[in-house]
C-alpha positions as CSV (number, residue, x, y, z in Angstrom):
1,M,9.1,71.6,-18.4
2,K,11.1,69.5,-20.7
3,R,14.2,69.3,-17.6
4,F,11.1,68.0,-15.0
5,S,10.4,65.1,-17.5
6,V,14.2,64.1,-18.0
7,V,14.3,63.8,-14.4
8,R,11.2,62.2,-14.0
9,W,12.2,59.3,-16.4
10,V,15.5,59.1,-14.5
11,L,14.1,58.6,-11.5
12,L,11.5,55.9,-12.8
13,F,14.9,54.1,-14.5
14,V,16.7,54.2,-10.6
15,L,14.0,53.3,-9.1
16,L,13.0,50.7,-11.7
17,G,16.5,49.1,-11.6
18,H,16.3,48.6,-7.8
19,A,12.6,47.1,-7.7
20,C,14.6,44.3,-10.3
21,K,17.4,43.5,-7.6
22,E,17.1,40.1,-7.1
23,G,17.9,39.2,-3.3
24,T,17.8,40.9,0.4
25,S,21.3,40.9,2.1
26,L,21.5,40.4,5.5
27,A,21.7,43.4,6.4
28,G,18.2,44.0,4.4
29,A,19.5,45.6,1.1
30,Q,18.7,45.0,-2.2
31,F,21.0,42.9,-4.3
32,D,22.2,40.8,-6.9
33,P,23.0,37.0,-5.7
34,I,26.3,35.5,-6.5
35,P,25.6,32.2,-8.2
36,V,27.3,29.7,-5.8
37,P,30.4,27.8,-7.7
38,V,29.1,24.6,-9.9
39,S,32.6,22.7,-10.2
40,A,34.1,23.4,-6.3
41,N,32.4,23.1,-3.2
42,Q,33.3,26.9,-2.2
43,G,30.1,28.0,-1.1
44,C,26.2,26.2,0.0
45,A,27.7,22.7,-0.3
46,G,28.0,20.2,2.5
47,I,25.8,19.9,5.3
48,P,28.3,18.5,8.3
49,G,25.9,18.6,10.8
50,V,27.5,18.3,14.6
51,I,31.2,18.3,14.7
52,S,32.7,16.5,17.1
53,Q,36.0,15.1,16.5
54,L,39.5,15.4,14.8
55,Q,41.1,12.7,12.7
56,V,44.4,12.3,14.1
57,P,46.9,11.1,12.9
58,G,46.4,13.2,9.9
59,F,47.8,12.6,6.3
60,F,51.7,14.3,6.2
61,S,53.3,15.4,2.6
62,T,56.1,17.3,1.8
63,A,54.1,18.8,-1.1
64,I,52.4,20.8,1.6
65,G,53.5,24.1,3.0
66,P,52.8,27.8,4.8
67,M,51.3,28.8,1.6
68,S,49.3,25.8,0.3
69,Q,45.4,25.9,-0.2
70,I,43.1,23.1,-0.7
71,V,39.5,23.4,-3.0
72,A,37.2,20.6,-3.0
73,A,35.6,19.2,-6.6
74,A,32.2,19.1,-6.5
75,G,30.8,15.3,-7.5
76,S,33.9,13.5,-6.4
77,E,35.9,13.0,-3.0
78,T,38.8,14.5,-4.7
79,L,40.8,17.6,-3.2
80,Y,43.3,19.9,-5.4
81,L,46.2,21.4,-3.6
82,T,49.1,23.9,-4.2
83,G,52.3,22.1,-3.1
84,A,55.3,24.1,-1.2
85,D,57.5,23.3,-4.2
86,A,55.3,25.0,-7.0
87,S,53.2,21.7,-7.5
88,I,50.1,20.9,-7.9
89,C,48.5,18.0,-7.2
90,L,45.0,15.8,-6.6
91,L,44.3,14.0,-3.6
92,D,41.9,11.3,-3.6
93,V,39.9,11.0,0.0
94,G,37.2,9.2,-1.3
95,G,38.8,5.9,0.1
96,V,41.0,5.1,3.1
97,F,42.7,7.8,4.7
98,P,45.3,9.0,4.1
99,P,44.5,9.5,0.6
100,D,45.9,8.7,-2.5
101,E,48.0,11.9,-4.1
102,T,48.6,12.3,-8.0
103,V,50.8,14.9,-9.3
104,L,49.1,16.9,-11.7
105,V,51.6,19.6,-12.2
106,A,55.6,19.3,-11.3
107,G,57.6,21.1,-9.2
108,G,59.7,23.2,-11.6
109,V,56.8,23.9,-14.2
110,I,56.2,26.9,-13.2
111,D,59.3,27.8,-12.2
112,A,60.5,27.5,-15.7
113,M,57.4,29.8,-17.0
114,L,58.3,32.1,-14.9
115,A,62.0,32.4,-16.0
116,A,61.4,31.7,-19.9
117,A,59.0,34.7,-19.7
118,M,60.1,37.9,-21.9
119,I,59.4,40.5,-19.6
120,S,61.7,43.4,-17.5
121,P,63.2,43.2,-15.1
122,P,63.1,39.0,-15.3
123,I,61.2,37.0,-12.5
124,T,64.4,35.7,-10.7
125,S,62.6,34.2,-7.2
126,P,61.1,30.7,-7.1
127,A,57.3,30.6,-7.8
128,V,55.1,30.3,-5.1
129,L,51.7,28.9,-5.6
130,S,48.6,29.6,-2.7
131,G,45.3,30.2,-3.9
132,I,43.6,27.7,-6.1
133,A,40.0,27.6,-7.7
134,I,37.8,25.0,-10.2
135,L,36.7,27.1,-13.3
136,D,35.0,24.2,-14.7
137,D,35.4,20.7,-16.0
138,Q,38.6,21.6,-17.7
139,N,40.6,24.1,-15.5
140,L,41.6,25.2,-12.6
141,L,43.1,28.7,-11.5
142,V,45.9,29.5,-9.1
143,V,47.5,32.6,-7.5
144,E,50.9,32.9,-8.3
145,Q,52.4,35.2,-5.5
146,T,56.1,35.6,-7.3
147,S,54.4,37.1,-10.0
148,N,51.3,38.5,-8.5
149,S,49.4,36.7,-11.7
150,L,46.6,34.4,-11.9
151,L,47.9,31.3,-13.7
152,A,45.2,28.9,-15.8
153,V,46.3,25.5,-15.2
154,S,44.4,22.4,-17.2
155,R,42.6,19.4,-15.4
156,V,43.2,16.9,-17.6
157,T,46.6,17.6,-19.0
158,N,49.5,17.4,-17.3
159,D,52.0,19.8,-16.9
160,T,50.3,22.2,-18.8
161,V,49.8,26.3,-17.1
162,S,49.5,29.4,-19.1
163,F,49.1,33.1,-17.9
164,L,45.7,34.2,-17.3
165,V,45.6,37.7,-16.1
166,G,47.9,40.2,-14.0
167,L,51.1,42.2,-15.2
168,L,54.2,39.3,-14.1
169,S,55.9,41.4,-12.2
170,E,57.9,40.7,-8.3
171,V,56.3,44.4,-7.7
172,G,53.1,44.3,-6.5
173,G,50.9,47.1,-8.2
174,N,47.3,48.0,-8.2
175,S,45.5,48.4,-11.7
176,D,42.3,47.3,-13.2
177,G,41.8,46.9,-16.9
178,A,42.7,43.9,-19.2
179,G,45.3,41.6,-19.6
180,A,48.6,42.1,-18.1
181,L,47.8,45.9,-17.7
182,V,45.5,44.0,-14.2
183,R,48.2,44.3,-11.2
184,F,47.9,42.2,-8.4
185,N,50.1,42.8,-4.8
186,F,49.4,39.4,-3.3
187,T,51.7,39.6,0.0
188,G,50.1,36.3,1.9
189,A,48.4,33.0,1.4
190,T,44.7,34.1,-0.5
191,Q,42.3,32.6,-2.2
192,I,40.3,32.8,-5.0
193,L,36.6,32.1,-5.9
194,A,34.5,31.5,-9.0
195,A,31.4,31.3,-9.0
196,G,28.4,29.8,-11.4
197,N,28.4,32.4,-13.6
198,G,31.7,32.2,-14.5
199,M,33.3,35.4,-12.8
200,V,36.4,34.6,-11.0
201,Y,36.3,36.4,-7.2
202,V,39.9,37.4,-5.6
203,A,40.9,38.5,-2.5
204,D,44.2,41.2,-3.0
205,T,45.6,40.6,0.1
206,G,48.2,43.8,-0.4
207,N,46.1,45.8,-1.7
208,H,43.2,45.2,0.6
209,S,40.5,44.8,-1.6
210,I,38.2,42.4,-3.4
211,R,38.6,42.3,-6.7
212,I,36.2,40.5,-9.8
213,I,37.9,38.9,-13.0
214,S,35.9,37.9,-16.0
215,P,37.7,35.1,-17.5
216,I,36.9,34.5,-20.5
217,G,37.6,36.3,-23.9
218,I,39.5,39.2,-23.4
219,T,40.3,38.4,-19.6
220,E,39.4,42.1,-17.3
221,S,39.2,43.2,-13.4
222,D,37.5,45.8,-11.6
223,T,37.6,46.5,-7.7
224,I,34.6,45.7,-6.0
225,A,35.7,47.2,-2.6
226,G,38.5,48.4,-1.1
227,F,40.8,51.2,-1.5
228,G,44.3,50.1,-1.9
229,A,45.1,50.9,2.0
230,P,44.3,49.2,5.0
231,L,41.0,50.2,6.7
232,F,38.2,49.4,8.3
233,N,34.8,50.7,7.0
234,D,31.1,48.9,6.3
235,G,28.2,50.5,4.6
236,P,27.7,50.9,0.9
237,L,30.6,48.8,-0.8
238,F,32.5,52.5,-2.5
239,Q,33.0,53.1,0.9
240,T,34.1,49.9,2.4
241,G,37.4,49.2,3.7
242,F,39.7,46.1,4.8
243,D,42.8,44.9,6.7
244,S,44.4,41.9,4.5
245,P,41.6,40.0,3.2
246,T,42.6,36.4,2.4
247,G,39.5,34.5,2.6
248,L,36.4,33.7,-0.3
249,T,33.2,32.1,0.2
250,V,29.6,32.5,-0.8
251,T,26.6,31.5,0.8
252,C,23.3,30.1,-0.1
253,G,21.9,33.3,-0.3
254,G,24.5,34.3,-3.1
255,E,26.3,37.3,-0.7
256,L,30.2,37.1,-0.7
257,I,31.7,36.0,2.9
258,V,35.3,37.8,3.3
259,S,37.3,37.0,6.2
260,E,40.6,39.2,6.6
261,T,43.6,39.0,8.7
262,G,44.1,42.5,9.9
263,A,47.8,41.7,9.4
264,R,48.4,45.9,9.0
265,A,47.0,46.5,12.3
266,V,44.8,49.1,11.0
267,G,41.0,46.6,11.0
268,G,40.7,43.4,10.4
269,H,40.3,40.3,12.5
270,R,36.4,40.0,11.2
271,I,34.7,38.1,9.2
272,R,32.7,40.4,7.0
273,S,29.5,39.6,4.1
274,L,29.5,41.6,1.0
275,S,26.3,42.3,-0.9
276,V,27.5,42.8,-4.6
277,G,25.2,44.8,-6.8
278,S,25.4,45.8,-10.4
279,E,28.1,48.0,-11.6
280,A,27.5,51.8,-10.8
281,F,26.9,54.3,-13.4
282,F,30.1,56.5,-12.3
283,G,32.4,53.5,-11.8
284,G,32.1,51.0,-8.6
285,F,29.1,48.8,-7.5
286,D,26.5,49.1,-5.8
287,G,25.7,46.7,-3.1
288,S,26.9,47.0,0.7
289,S,28.8,45.4,3.3
290,V,28.3,43.9,7.1
291,T,30.5,42.5,9.8
292,L,29.4,39.3,11.0
293,V,31.9,38.5,13.6
294,G,34.7,40.2,14.9
295,N,35.0,43.5,16.5
296,G,38.8,43.9,15.8
297,V,40.1,42.3,19.0
298,N,43.1,39.8,18.0
299,A,41.8,37.1,20.3
300,T,39.6,33.8,19.7
301,T,36.1,34.3,21.5
302,D,32.5,33.2,21.7
303,G,29.5,34.8,21.6
304,P,26.9,37.2,19.4
305,G,28.0,38.0,15.7
306,A,30.1,41.5,16.4
307,G,30.6,40.4,19.8
308,A,32.6,37.6,19.8
309,S,36.6,38.2,18.3
310,A,38.5,36.2,15.6
311,A,42.1,36.4,15.5
312,A,43.2,36.6,12.1
313,P,40.7,34.6,10.4
314,V,41.2,32.6,7.2
315,S,39.5,30.1,4.8
316,P,35.8,30.7,5.1
317,V,33.9,27.8,3.7
318,A,30.2,28.3,3.6
319,T,28.0,25.4,4.0
320,A,24.4,24.6,2.8
321,D,22.9,24.7,6.1
322,D,23.8,28.2,6.7
323,V,27.1,27.8,8.7
324,I,30.4,29.4,8.0
325,L,33.6,27.2,8.9
326,W,37.5,28.9,8.8
327,V,40.0,28.8,11.3
328,D,41.5,31.4,13.5
329,S,45.1,31.2,12.0
330,A,46.7,33.3,15.2
331,T,45.4,30.8,17.3
332,G,44.9,27.9,16.0
333,I,41.2,27.2,16.3
334,L,38.5,26.0,14.1
335,R,35.7,28.3,14.3
336,R,31.9,28.4,13.4
337,Y,29.1,30.8,12.5
338,D,25.6,30.5,12.6
339,L,23.8,32.2,9.5
340,M,20.2,31.7,11.2
341,T,21.4,32.1,15.0
342,G,24.3,34.8,14.6
343,V,26.3,33.0,17.1
344,A,30.2,32.2,16.7
345,D,31.4,29.3,18.7
346,C,34.8,26.8,18.7
347,P,32.6,23.5,17.4
348,L,35.6,21.4,18.4
349,F,35.3,22.2,22.1
350,V,33.2,23.0,25.2
351,D,33.5,27.4,24.6
352,C,36.6,29.0,23.2
353,A,38.2,29.9,26.4
354,T,38.8,26.1,26.5
355,A,40.1,25.7,23.0
356,T,42.3,29.1,23.4
357,A,43.6,27.2,27.0
358,M,44.1,24.2,25.2
359,G,46.2,25.4,22.7
360,G,43.7,25.3,19.8
361,N,43.5,22.6,17.3
362,F,46.1,23.4,14.5
363,T,49.9,24.9,14.5
364,P,48.8,28.6,15.8
365,N,50.3,31.4,13.7
366,P,50.9,34.3,15.6
367,D,51.8,36.8,12.6
368,G,48.2,35.8,11.3
369,N,49.9,35.2,7.5
370,G,47.4,32.1,6.7
371,G,48.9,28.7,6.9
372,F,45.1,27.2,6.2
373,S,43.1,26.2,4.2
374,L,39.4,24.5,4.5
375,A,37.2,22.4,2.3
376,I,34.1,20.3,2.2
377,T,33.9,17.3,0.1
378,D,30.3,15.6,-1.6
379,S,30.3,13.3,1.8
380,N,30.2,16.4,4.1
381,A,33.6,15.9,5.6
382,V,35.5,19.2,6.4
383,Y,39.0,19.0,5.6
384,V,41.8,21.3,7.1
385,L,44.9,22.0,5.6
386,D,47.7,22.4,8.4
387,G,50.2,24.3,6.5
388,N,52.7,25.3,9.0
389,A,52.8,21.8,10.1
390,G,52.8,20.3,6.6
391,M,49.1,17.8,7.6
392,L,45.7,17.4,6.5
393,F,43.5,16.9,9.1
394,R,39.4,15.3,8.7
395,V,37.5,16.5,10.9
396,I,34.3,13.9,11.7
397,P,31.1,15.1,11.6
């Protein structure tokens, strides 16, 4: 009788826990919505409307390289850019295009930090920056590829950079924990996202996983989904697998959108949606994943959801009117998916077949290793960084 009562209490707590969840995912499951970013337009931001043309010529800068990424600051017409020389720049796009460019962190500053780090073996290769997020009014977060770490960068004081999390090593690893015990494996251009609750989400490309970082106090990391090896699987997060995830954004409903390039040819070429719940009692996270776009075929085709194909998609950004934009990096074509209709298309062309036949909008990157970044400013302008061409384009709604 006593044992039966304990079981009943356990079941009651489980049922109450599920009843108290805050949202319903695209797949119909209950989950805890991720608060959209406050300081950056990295989710549920902007209503681009009808995308009808690409501004030409774009803005050319020697600071832009194949690994460069951009992020739009909320409340202003400004973009932060990670440069090819490991610099960080602020672009004022509120006036006449091309934008005014201000150097926030000069090239060489982060190289000097890595060289001075008291570690063995030492970091001898040049710094390489990719993903960038706005944590708050004072700080940026940046992915440093060479040392497989995350850096904190001051928004208010030039050349002020510190190590945030990750064991400094040119050899990637895979471990959760605190501070320098955390190991990442950044094998290609990737994104990070600072949510409205202060948590930071990381697309750990080489570990084929999505990580969550608590940057306040003792910095800690956990893995939301992924196995450390390339795999495709939807369903509960504990069995969800990826092939080279690189892009992150958040929908207005609080779901985490992930793009995966399929660089290891095991899965990928998909846009996925993760409904992230609370931490599970025995480790991991409650929640589930579902494929929105892509069937694993490396091609740019339009149509309903998983029936459409994506070609190494990167840098998704979710708008306030339930649309997801990204670039198919293998074909250099701007893509769009409507969460309400479930249809994917190529908005700068009549259809995706025409887009492919005409060679796309941007410089194709056949190996699918990034090269692009998207951002939406408060004025609803969509900016596309073509890293392989060293260009920044504005798409006119």
